[in-house]
C-alpha positions as CSV (number, residue, x, y, z in Angstrom):
1,M,108.8,73.9,165.2
2,K,107.7,71.4,167.8
3,K,104.2,72.9,167.7
4,A,104.1,72.6,163.9
5,L,105.2,68.9,164.0
6,L,102.6,68.1,166.7
7,M,99.8,69.9,164.7
8,S,100.9,68.1,161.5
9,A,100.6,64.7,163.3
10,I,97.1,65.6,164.6
11,L,95.9,66.8,161.2
12,A,97.4,63.8,159.4
13,A,95.7,61.5,161.8
14,G,92.4,63.3,161.1
15,V,92.9,62.8,157.4
16,N,93.6,59.1,157.9
17,F,90.5,58.7,160.1
18,A,88.2,60.6,157.7
19,M,89.6,59.1,154.5
20,A,90.4,55.5,155.4
21,A,86.9,54.3,154.5
22,S,87.1,55.8,151.1
23,D,90.3,56.2,149.0
24,L,93.2,57.8,150.8
25,E,95.7,56.6,148.2
26,S,94.0,58.4,145.4
27,A,93.6,61.5,147.5
28,F,97.4,61.8,147.7
29,K,98.0,60.6,144.1
30,E,95.7,63.4,142.8
31,S,97.1,66.0,145.2
32,K,98.1,69.4,143.7
33,I,101.5,71.0,144.1
34,L,100.9,74.7,145.0
35,G,103.1,77.7,145.6
36,Q,104.7,80.9,144.5
37,F,108.3,81.8,143.8
38,R,109.1,85.4,144.7
39,A,112.1,87.6,144.1
40,F,112.0,91.0,145.8
41,Y,114.4,94.0,145.6
42,I,113.9,97.1,147.6
43,D,115.9,100.3,147.9
44,R,115.0,103.3,150.2
45,N,116.8,106.6,150.3
46,Y,116.0,109.3,152.9
47,N,116.7,113.0,152.7
48,D,119.9,114.3,154.1
49,A,118.8,114.7,157.7
50,F,117.8,111.0,157.8
51,S,120.3,109.5,155.2
52,K,121.9,107.4,157.9
53,N,118.8,105.3,157.7
54,D,119.1,104.5,154.0
55,R,118.5,100.8,153.3
56,S,118.2,98.2,150.6
57,A,117.9,94.4,150.2
58,F,117.4,91.6,147.7
59,A,115.7,88.4,148.7
60,I,114.3,85.2,147.1
61,G,111.8,82.7,148.5
62,G,108.1,82.2,148.5
63,K,105.7,79.4,149.5
64,F,105.8,75.8,148.5
65,G,103.4,72.9,149.4
66,F,100.6,70.7,148.3
67,E,96.9,70.0,148.9
68,T,95.3,66.6,148.6
69,A,92.3,65.9,146.4
70,A,89.0,65.8,148.3
71,V,87.6,62.5,149.6
72,N,84.1,62.8,151.0
73,G,84.6,66.5,150.9
74,L,87.8,66.5,153.1
75,K,91.2,67.8,152.0
76,F,94.5,68.3,153.7
77,G,97.0,71.0,152.9
78,I,100.5,72.0,154.0
79,M,102.7,74.9,152.9
80,A,106.2,76.1,153.8
81,Y,107.2,79.7,153.6
82,T,110.8,80.9,153.2
83,T,112.8,84.1,152.6
84,N,116.6,84.2,152.0
85,A,119.0,87.1,151.3
86,I,121.0,87.3,148.1
87,N,124.7,87.9,148.8
88,P,124.3,87.9,152.7
89,N,128.1,88.3,153.1
90,T,127.9,92.0,152.1
91,M,124.5,92.7,153.7
92,G,124.6,90.5,156.8
93,G,122.0,90.5,159.5
94,T,123.9,93.0,161.6
95,N,124.0,95.6,158.8
96,S,121.6,98.4,159.7
97,H,121.4,99.4,156.0
98,M,119.9,96.0,155.1
99,D,116.1,96.5,154.8
100,P,114.5,94.4,157.5
101,S,111.1,94.1,155.8
102,L,112.2,91.2,153.5
103,F,113.5,88.9,156.2
104,G,112.9,87.3,159.6
105,K,114.0,88.4,163.0
106,D,117.4,90.2,163.1
107,R,117.4,90.5,159.3
108,K,118.0,86.7,158.9
109,G,116.5,84.2,156.4
110,V,113.8,82.1,157.8
111,T,111.8,79.0,156.8
112,Y,108.6,77.7,158.5
113,I,105.4,75.8,158.1
114,G,102.9,78.6,157.5
115,Q,99.8,76.5,156.4
116,L,98.7,73.2,157.8
117,Y,95.0,72.6,157.6
118,L,92.0,70.4,157.1
119,N,89.3,71.7,154.7
120,Y,85.8,70.2,154.6
121,S,83.1,71.1,152.0
122,Y,79.5,69.9,152.0
123,K,77.0,71.5,149.5
124,N,77.2,75.3,150.2
125,T,79.2,75.0,153.4
126,N,83.0,75.1,153.8
127,I,85.0,74.9,157.0
128,K,88.8,75.3,157.2
129,I,90.7,74.5,160.4
130,G,94.3,75.0,161.2
131,R,97.1,77.3,159.9
132,Q,95.9,79.2,156.9
133,E,95.8,82.4,154.8
134,I,93.0,84.7,155.9
135,N,92.1,87.9,154.2
136,T,89.4,90.0,155.9
137,P,89.1,93.8,156.4
138,M,90.5,93.9,159.9
139,A,92.6,90.8,160.0
140,G,94.6,90.0,156.8
141,M,97.8,88.8,155.2
142,D,99.1,92.3,154.3
143,D,101.3,90.7,151.6
144,A,103.3,93.7,150.9
145,R,106.9,92.3,151.3
146,M,108.4,88.8,151.0
147,L,106.1,86.8,153.4
148,P,102.5,87.5,154.6
149,N,100.8,87.3,157.9
150,L,99.3,83.9,158.6
151,F,96.6,82.7,161.0
152,E,95.6,79.7,163.0
153,G,91.9,79.2,163.5
154,A,88.6,77.8,162.1
155,I,86.7,79.7,159.4
156,L,83.2,78.5,158.2
157,T,81.6,79.9,155.1
158,N,78.0,79.2,154.0
159,K,76.1,80.2,150.9
160,D,72.7,78.6,151.4
161,I,70.9,81.9,151.2
162,P,70.8,83.2,147.6
163,K,73.2,86.0,146.9
164,T,74.4,85.9,150.5
165,T,77.7,84.7,152.1
166,L,77.8,84.0,155.8
167,I,81.1,83.8,157.6
168,A,81.8,82.7,161.1
169,G,85.1,81.9,162.6
170,H,87.5,82.0,165.5
171,I,91.2,82.9,165.3
172,W,93.4,81.9,168.2
173,S,96.9,82.6,167.0
174,M,98.9,84.3,164.1
175,A,102.4,84.7,162.7
176,Y,103.5,88.0,161.5
177,G,105.1,88.2,158.0
178,T,108.2,90.1,157.1
179,F,106.6,93.5,156.8
180,A,106.2,93.7,160.5
181,N,109.9,94.2,160.8
182,A,109.6,97.6,159.2
183,Y,108.0,98.8,162.5
184,G,109.1,99.0,166.1
185,A,107.1,96.6,168.2
186,C,104.3,98.0,170.3
187,T,104.9,101.6,169.0
188,N,102.0,104.0,168.3
189,L,102.7,104.0,164.5
190,G,103.0,100.2,164.3
191,L,99.7,99.7,166.2
192,Q,97.9,101.9,163.7
193,A,99.6,100.6,160.6
194,G,98.8,96.9,160.8
195,Y,101.1,95.5,163.5
196,G,101.0,95.1,167.3
197,C,103.3,94.3,170.2
198,G,104.6,90.9,169.1
199,G,104.7,89.7,172.6
200,Y,106.0,92.8,174.2
201,T,104.1,95.2,176.5
202,S,106.3,98.2,176.1
203,P,107.5,100.1,173.0
204,Q,110.6,98.7,171.2
205,T,112.3,101.2,169.0
206,V,113.9,98.4,167.0
207,A,111.5,95.7,165.6
208,K,111.6,92.5,167.6
209,Y,108.9,90.5,165.8
210,D,109.7,86.8,165.5
211,T,108.7,86.3,161.8
212,G,106.8,83.1,161.2
213,E,106.3,82.3,164.9
214,F,102.7,81.5,165.6
215,M,101.7,83.2,168.9
216,N,98.5,83.9,170.7
217,I,96.7,86.6,168.7
218,G,96.2,88.7,171.8
219,K,99.8,88.5,172.7
220,Q,100.7,89.6,169.1
221,A,98.4,92.6,169.5
222,I,99.0,93.9,173.0
223,G,101.6,91.6,174.5
224,K,99.1,89.7,176.6
225,N,97.4,86.3,176.0
226,T,93.6,86.5,175.3
227,S,90.9,84.1,174.2
228,G,91.3,85.0,170.6
229,V,89.2,86.8,168.0
230,T,85.7,85.7,167.0
231,V,84.6,86.8,163.5
232,L,81.1,87.1,162.1
233,A,80.2,88.5,158.7
234,V,77.5,88.9,156.2
235,I,78.1,89.7,152.5
236,Y,74.9,90.5,150.6
237,E,74.6,90.9,146.8
238,G,70.8,90.4,146.3
239,I,70.1,94.0,145.2
240,P,71.2,94.7,141.6
241,N,74.5,96.6,141.3
242,L,74.9,96.7,145.1
243,K,77.2,94.8,147.4
244,L,76.9,95.2,151.2
245,Q,79.2,93.7,153.8
246,A,79.2,93.8,157.6
247,W,81.9,92.4,159.8
248,D,82.1,92.1,163.6
249,Y,85.4,91.1,165.3
250,A,85.1,90.3,169.0
251,A,88.8,90.5,170.1
252,W,88.3,89.2,173.6
253,D,89.8,91.4,176.3
254,I,90.9,94.0,173.7
255,A,88.2,95.5,171.5
256,N,85.0,94.9,169.5
257,I,85.5,96.1,165.9
258,I,82.7,96.7,163.4
259,Y,83.5,97.1,159.7
260,L,80.8,98.1,157.2
261,Q,81.2,98.6,153.5
262,G,78.8,99.3,150.6
263,D,79.6,99.4,146.9
264,Y,77.1,100.6,144.3
265,T,77.8,100.3,140.6
266,V,75.9,102.1,137.9
267,K,76.5,102.2,134.2
268,T,75.8,105.4,132.2
269,G,76.5,104.8,128.5
270,Q,80.0,103.3,128.4
271,V,81.0,104.7,131.8
272,K,80.7,102.4,134.8
273,T,80.8,104.2,138.1
274,T,81.3,102.6,141.5
275,I,80.5,104.5,144.6
276,S,81.8,103.0,147.8
277,A,81.6,103.9,151.5
278,Q,83.2,102.3,154.6
279,Y,82.9,102.8,158.4
280,I,85.0,101.3,161.2
281,N,84.0,101.5,164.9
282,E,86.2,100.2,167.7
283,S,85.0,99.9,171.3
284,N,86.6,98.5,174.4
285,L,86.1,94.9,175.3
286,G,87.6,93.7,178.6
287,D,90.5,95.4,180.5
288,K,93.8,94.0,179.1
289,A,94.2,96.7,176.4
290,K,93.8,99.5,179.0
291,K,96.6,97.9,181.1
292,V,99.0,98.2,178.1
293,L,97.8,101.3,176.3
294,G,96.8,103.3,179.4
295,K,93.2,104.0,178.2
296,E,90.3,102.1,176.8
297,I,90.0,101.6,173.1
298,G,87.5,103.8,171.2
299,A,87.6,105.0,167.6
300,N,85.4,106.0,164.6
301,Y,86.6,106.1,161.0
302,F,84.8,107.0,157.8
303,G,85.8,106.6,154.2
304,A,84.3,107.1,150.7
305,K,85.5,106.4,147.2
306,V,84.3,106.9,143.6
307,N,85.8,104.9,140.7
308,F,85.1,105.5,137.0
309,N,85.8,102.8,134.5
310,M,85.5,104.1,130.9
311,P,86.6,103.3,127.4
312,M,89.4,105.4,125.9
313,P,90.4,105.8,122.2
314,V,93.8,104.1,122.5
315,I,94.3,102.7,126.0
316,Q,92.4,99.8,127.6
317,N,90.9,99.2,131.0
318,F,91.0,102.9,132.1
319,N,90.1,103.7,135.7
320,L,90.0,107.0,137.4
321,Y,89.2,107.3,141.1
322,T,89.2,109.6,144.1
323,A,88.8,108.8,147.8
324,Y,88.4,110.6,151.2
325,S,88.7,109.5,154.8
326,V,88.5,111.0,158.3
327,N,89.4,109.6,161.6
328,G,87.9,111.2,164.8
329,S,89.7,112.0,168.0
330,D,88.9,111.5,171.7
331,K,91.6,112.2,174.3
332,D,89.9,110.0,176.8
333,K,90.6,106.9,174.5
334,A,93.7,105.0,173.7
335,L,95.9,106.7,171.1
336,N,93.5,109.7,171.4
337,G,90.8,107.8,169.4
338,G,93.0,106.4,166.7
339,L,92.3,103.0,165.1
340,I,94.1,100.0,166.5
341,T,95.0,97.6,163.6
342,P,97.3,95.0,165.0
343,W,96.5,92.0,162.7
344,G,97.4,93.3,159.3
345,G,93.9,94.6,158.5
346,T,94.3,97.9,156.6
347,P,91.2,98.3,154.4
348,G,91.2,102.1,154.1
349,F,90.5,103.6,150.7
350,V,93.1,106.4,151.1
351,Q,96.1,104.6,152.4
352,G,99.3,104.9,150.3
353,T,101.7,102.1,149.5
354,V,103.7,103.0,152.5
355,T,101.9,105.8,154.3
356,R,99.0,104.6,156.6
357,L,98.5,107.8,158.5
358,G,94.8,107.8,157.8
359,Y,94.2,105.6,160.8
360,V,95.7,107.9,163.3
361,A,93.5,110.2,165.4
362,D,92.4,113.6,164.2
363,T,93.5,113.0,160.6
364,S,91.7,113.6,157.3
365,A,93.0,112.3,154.0
366,W,92.3,112.2,150.3
367,K,93.6,110.3,147.3
368,V,93.4,110.4,143.6
369,G,94.6,107.8,141.1
370,T,94.3,106.2,137.7
371,S,95.2,102.9,136.1
372,F,95.2,101.7,132.5
373,D,96.8,99.2,130.2
374,I,99.6,100.6,128.1
375,I,99.4,97.5,126.0
376,K,97.7,94.2,126.7
377,G,99.3,92.7,129.8
378,L,101.2,95.9,130.9
379,N,99.3,98.0,133.4
380,L,100.3,101.4,134.8
381,H,98.8,102.7,138.1
382,L,99.5,106.3,139.3
383,A,98.3,107.6,142.7
384,Y,98.7,110.6,145.0
385,S,97.6,110.6,148.7
386,Y,97.5,113.5,151.0
387,F,97.2,113.4,154.9
388,N,96.3,116.3,157.2
389,V,97.5,115.1,160.6
390,G,95.9,116.9,163.5
391,S,97.3,117.9,167.0
392,D,95.6,114.8,168.6
393,A,97.6,112.3,166.6
394,V,99.9,110.6,169.1
395,Y,102.4,109.2,166.7
396,S,103.9,112.6,166.0
397,S,104.6,115.5,168.4
398,K,103.0,118.2,166.2
399,T,100.4,118.9,163.5
400,H,101.6,118.4,160.0
401,D,100.7,117.5,156.5
402,A,102.1,114.5,154.6
403,S,101.8,113.1,151.1
404,E,102.8,110.1,149.0
405,T,103.1,109.8,145.2
406,D,103.2,106.3,143.7
407,W,103.6,104.6,140.4
408,D,103.2,100.9,139.7
409,L,104.0,99.1,136.5
410,T,102.7,95.6,136.3
411,W,103.6,93.1,133.5
412,K,101.8,89.8,133.2
413,C,103.9,87.8,130.8
414,R,102.0,86.0,128.0
415,L,104.9,83.9,127.1
416,I,105.4,82.5,130.6
417,K,102.1,81.7,132.1
418,N,101.6,82.8,135.8
419,L,104.6,85.1,135.8
420,E,104.0,88.6,137.0
421,V,106.7,91.3,137.3
422,K,106.0,94.6,139.1
423,A,108.2,97.8,139.3
424,R,107.2,100.4,141.9
425,G,108.2,103.9,142.8
426,I,107.2,105.6,146.0
427,Y,107.9,109.2,147.0
428,T,106.9,110.4,150.5
429,W,107.0,113.9,151.9
430,N,106.9,114.7,155.6
431,F,106.1,111.0,156.6
432,I,107.0,112.2,160.0
433,P,107.8,116.0,160.3
434,G,110.9,116.7,158.3
435,Q,111.4,113.2,156.9
436,D,111.1,112.5,153.2
437,F,112.2,109.3,151.4
438,T,112.2,107.7,147.9
439,E,111.7,104.0,147.6
440,Y,111.9,101.7,144.6
441,R,110.9,98.0,144.4
442,L,111.2,95.3,141.8
443,I,109.1,92.2,142.4
444,A,108.7,89.0,140.4
445,N,106.0,86.4,141.3
446,Y,105.7,83.0,139.6
447,N,102.6,81.0,140.7
448,F,102.3,77.3,140.3
C-alpha cells in the first residue's frame, strides 16, 4: 500500500507538471468513470477418490476507477480491484472446501490499487507508464476468475508504418490475480500453466501467492529478483487476408522467449476459412533459472488451427474449428523441455478452459469446437480437448491421456446495455492420472 501511495503521488505530480500550462481543471471535469462489476459462482466436484477436495465459492467485486481527459496528449488513470466472499461465515478463509481461485491469499477478500498510470499519445505513437493491464501472448491478464494479473512497466506502441504495429516495452513488476491461488506456488504444473513461484524458490503444495501484491517480475517467476522483461513485437497486416506477428521477450536472467503467429483468411463462396499457426521457442538467458529449476531452460512448441465461419439456414454466426499442438522434450533442459509460462501467458490453440497440459514436455494435443448464436445475443460454444502426455512430462509420474469437454452459454442482454452473463460447464478426465472432476460456473459482468 505504501508503494501504491508513493507511486500515486509521483504520477499525480507528473500530471500537474504536464497539464498545468493547459487546462488541468477541465481534464478532471471531463474524466471518465470506468470499471466492471463482477459476480462469480464456482462449484467443482471430484470423483470419489478425490472427493475430499470438492470446493465451491461465490464472490462479488470487480474494478472501479477513472481516467482523465487528455490535455496535450497526456492522461492519468487509476483503478481499484476488489473481491469479496458472499456469506463468509459459512465459507471462511480456513475452510478448505472454499475455492481459492476467487479470492486473495488464504481465501480472504482483498482490495488494492491495480492500475495507476500516465498515458501519452502523439500522432501514431502511444506510451503508457505505470501499473496497467497488459495482454500479450506470453505475459497476460489471464482473466479467468475474479481478478486478473496486472503489470507495472512502460509500453510504447507505434503505427507510423502503414499496416504495421510496433511495440516496445519493459515490465519490471507484476501482481498475480486470483486464479494463481488454484496452483501450488513454484510447482511444475503451475510453472507450465501460467504461474510461477510468487517469491518462493521451492515448491509449495498449498498456494502462497499474495494476490494483488506487485512484486519484481523475476521474483514472481522463479523466486529471485531480476532486471525485468523487455518486450519487442511487430504485427504486420500489409498482405491481404494475412496477419503476421512476432514477439520477443528478454526475461533477464531467466529466458529469451520468441512467439510467432500467422493467420490467413480466405473466403470461398459464403464460407470464410482462417488457417493459423503458432510457434514458441524458449532458450536460457542468464543463470538464475538454473539455480531454481536445476537445469537451463529450453523448449519448442508448435500449434495449428483451422476455423470455418459459414452461414447456416437457421442459426447465426456459426463457427467450426479444429486445432493441434505438440511440445518437444529434452531431458537436459528444465522440466524436460516443457514451456515455462509464469506470467499468465497461455496462448495455445489447444488449451482447455482448465486443462493446460499442452505446454508440458513430450505432449501432443488436439481440440475440436463449434460456436453459434441460438438467438441474437445468446451464444453457445462447445469444445473437446484431448492430451497425450508422454513419459518425459515431469508434472506427472507416468504416461497418460487426458481430456476436457466444455460448454459455454453467453448472453448479452439487450435490455441492460453492457451486461453479460455466462454459464459454463467443464468436464475433465484424467487431469492427473486417476483424477476426474466436473466444474460449473456462473459469471455476470457489467461494464461501465
